[in-house]
N, C-alpha and C positions, 0 to 999 in steps of 0.2 A: 418599208416592208411592204411587200406586194399585199395587196388582199385576198389573193388566191391560197397563200400562205393558211396550212391548218396548223393549229397546236394539237399534239397528240402524245401520247404514250401507247404502251405495248397493254392491250389487256391481259395475257398471258404472264407479262411480269405483274399485275394486281392480284393475278386468281393464285401466282405463286406464292405471295406474300399472305394471303389466306391458308393456303396449306401447309407452308412453311414456321405458321404460327403454330400450327399443330402437329407439327413434330418436326424435331431439331434434326433428325437422321437424313440421308436421302440427297445429300449435295455434292458434287466436286468441288475442289479445291480454288481458292479465286487466289491466285498471287501477281502482284503488280511489279513488273521490271524496271528498269533503267539502264537498258543496253549500250546507249548511245544511238539511236536510230535519229534520237531529235537532236537540233541544233542548239535545245537548251533545256534545264528543267529546273532550275532554280527557282521561277513561278509558278510552277505547279500547286494547287491545293485540293485537297482530299473529298469526295463527293461521291456517296454509297446509297445501293439501295438492297434488296434482299438479293441474294445470289449473285450479286454484281459489284465492283466497285472501279473507283475510278481516280485519276488525279489531272486536273483541267487547267487552263487558263484560255483567256480570250481578251483582247484588245476590241472591245466594242465598237471605237470610232472607227476605226478599220474595215472593220462587217460594215459598217455603214454607210462606208464608200466603196463598196464592191459593187461590180458589176456583173463580173465573169470570173469561173473559174475553172480549173482544170485538174482534172482526175490522175495523177501518175500509177500505174496501179499493184495493187499493194504488194510487195514483197514476202516471200515465204520459204526462206530458204531451208535446203533439206538438212543441216546441220539441226535446225529447231525440231523437225519432225522427221529423223530417219526410217519411221516406220509406216509412213506414209508415201504413196507412189507418185510421181510429177504430176499427174492425171489428179488425184487425189488432192493435194495442194494448189496446183492451180484452181480447182472448184470451190476450194473454202475462200482464197484469197480473192475468186470472183463476184463470190456471194457478199463479199463485205462491200466492194466496188458499186455493185450492180445496185445494193440497199442505199449505199452511197449517195450515188448519183440520184436516183428518186429524191431523195430529201433537198440535196442542194438544189434542183431542175423548178423546186416549189418558189425558189427567190431568185434564183441568179440565172443566168444564162451558162450552160456550159459548155468549152469549148475542148477541140482537141485539133493537135499540129499548128497552133500557133499560142502566142502569148497572152497570158491571162493575169486580171491583178490579183489572183491566188490561186496557187498551184496546192493543191492538197495530196500527200504521200503516206502513206502506211506500210507498216510493218510489222507482221508476226512473229513475235520474240517469245513465246511459251507457250505449250500444247500439253494437255495431258488426255491419250487418246480413250475411246470408248471401247468398252470391253465387250467385243463381239459375242462371246458365249453368254454374255449375262445378258445382253438387250436381245439378243437371241429367244434365251428360255421365257424374256418376259413375252414377245410377240406368240412365241407356240403358247404361254398358258393362256394370254387373251383368247387365241384363236379358237382353243380347245373347250374354254369356257363358253365361248358363241357356240362352236357346235352344240355342245351338251345342252345349254339353253333352246335350241331349236327344235332339238331332239327331245325337249322336255325333261332332262336328267339332272339337269344342274340347278343353281339357285337363281340363276340370271336369267331375265325375261326379255332384254332389249332386242333388237333384230338388229343385228348389224354384229361386226366386232367390239368387246366389253373391252372399253380402255380399263386398265388396272395398273396400281403405279410400277414403276419399274424395280426391279433388282439393285438394291443399293449399292452396288459394286461398279466400279470403273467407269462412272460417270464420268464424261469428260469436260475439260476448261479451256480455255483459250485467252493470251494475252496479245494487246496489239497495243502497241505504239503508234500514234500518228499526228501530224501537225499541218499546216496552214502557212505559206510564206506567201509574202509580198512580191512583188518583182526586183526588189533590192535583197532577197534572200533571207529577210527578217520574217523570224516568229512573229504571227500575228494568232494564233490560236493552237492549240496543242490539247493531247490529250493519250494519257497511258489508261487503257482500258482491260480489267479485270472481270472475266465473266464464266460461271459455272453452270454444267445442266443440272438439274433435279428430280427426282425419281417421281415427281407429279404432271408437271407440265409440260419437259421433255420429249418426245417421239421420240421410241425406240426402234433401231433401225440394224439391219446386217451391214454395218460398216463403221473401222475404227475413226473415221472421219466425220460419224453422221453428227455429233452432239460439237464438234467444231465448226463445221457448215452452218446449221442454226445458232451457235453465239456468233459467227462472222456478218451474218445478217443483221442480230440485233446489234453487234457493234455497228454498223454503218448506220442503222437507223439513229443512234444515241449522235454519235459524231457528226452527223449530217445535220440532223436536229438544231447540235449545238451551233454550229455553222454557221446555219440561216437564220435563226432566231439570240442569238448570244445568251441562251438563257441555261440553264442546267439543265439536263434532259433528265437528272433522276429525281427533279424536284417538279415538272412542270406537270399541270392538270391532266389528270386521264379524261380522254374525249374517244369515242366511238371511230371507227375510221368512216372515210368519206367515200363515195362511191369510184373518185379516181384512184385511191389507195386498193381499194379491193380489185377493182379489176385490172390495175397494174401488176402489183406488188402479189397477188391471186391466181388470178385467171389468166397473167401472161400474154396482158396485151400490149399494147404501143405504148412506149417513154410518153411523157410529156416535151420533154428537150432531144431530138434525134440523135445528138452526142452520147446519150445510154443506151443507144443501140450497139455499142462497143462492148456494151459486160453482157450482151445477153438478153432473154426475156425470164421471167419465172417460168417455172414449170407449169404453171398452172391448172388444168384438172391430171393433166399425167402425173402430176406431183402429189398433187391432193391422195388420188388412186396408189400411188406410191407407198406414202406416208402408212396407209391404211393397212398396208400388208407388211411394212416392214423394211421395203427395198432400201439400196443404199442410194442416196441423193444423185450418183452418178448414172444411175438408170434413166433417170427423168428430167434432169437439168440438161441442157445442150453444153452448159457455161458461155465464155465468151465468142462473141461472133466475129471468127478469122477473118482478115483481111483489112477490117474497122482498124481506123487509129488508136492504139493504143492497147490493142485486143492481144493482143501476145508477150506483153513483157509482165506478166503477174507473178511470175516465178522465178526463183535465183536460185 
C-alpha cells in the first residue's frame, strides 16, 4: 500500500450514530437488492453501520497485485427512478463515480481508454426519492427561525441559518451494486450498498434527487475505500480528513489523478452556499466533464 493513503471514516456517519441513538425515528429505509447487475452474489457477507447496510466480498491477494484501475460510469436506469429526469440521474451516478475515483487514486493509477488490472462497475438498483414539500418545509422553517433570531423575536441567537432536524417524512434512500473485475472478467471485489438519509445529518434541499445525490457520494467513498485497503469500510477507524481530501472533495480543486477529471470537480464554495439555502444539487454541481473519456455513459 502506498504511504500516502489515508485511513478515514465519515464524521457525518459518526455524528448520525450519536443522533440516532437518541431518536429511533427520522430515517429513510435501507433495502439491499440482488438485481443481477453483479457476476455473482454467493460470496457476499453482511456488514452494517447506522443508517447504512451492505454485503461485501474482497480478494485481498488480487488487490495487492493491482496497479491500475478503470471506472465504468455508474449505470442508473430510468426504470429504477422514473420520477427523476435524465440530468438528475446523471448527476447522482456521477457523484458516486467522483467519490470512487478520489478514493481509488489514493492507491492506484486510475486509467481510461485502455485496459487496467481491475475494472470497476456500479449500478443504482433502488431509490426512494426525497419528498420535496417536506424538505422545503424544513428549509423554510430553518430560515424563519434565523430571521426571527436576527430580529430578536425568537429563541435562536446564532447568526446565519439555524439547522433544525428535518421533518421525518419522505427521506430518501439509495441502493447500489458494484464490483471490480480482473482482466479475465473474474470478480475480485463486490459490494451491495444500501444507505438512507436521516433527519439529523442530511441536508434538506428542494430536489427529489437530493438525498440520493448525497448517498451516492457516501457509496463511492465506501466502495473506493474497500477497494483501496481491503478493509471493511463500516469497521474502519474514525479519522479527521486530510488537507487533500478537504481541498479536492469539498473545495473542488484538481484531483490527484488527472483521469478523475472525467467525473468533474466537487461544487466547492458554490455547493456550500447552495446547501445553505437548500438549492438543488444540479444548481451548483456541473456534473461530469463532457468530452473526457467515460464522461457521457453514466445514465442508461
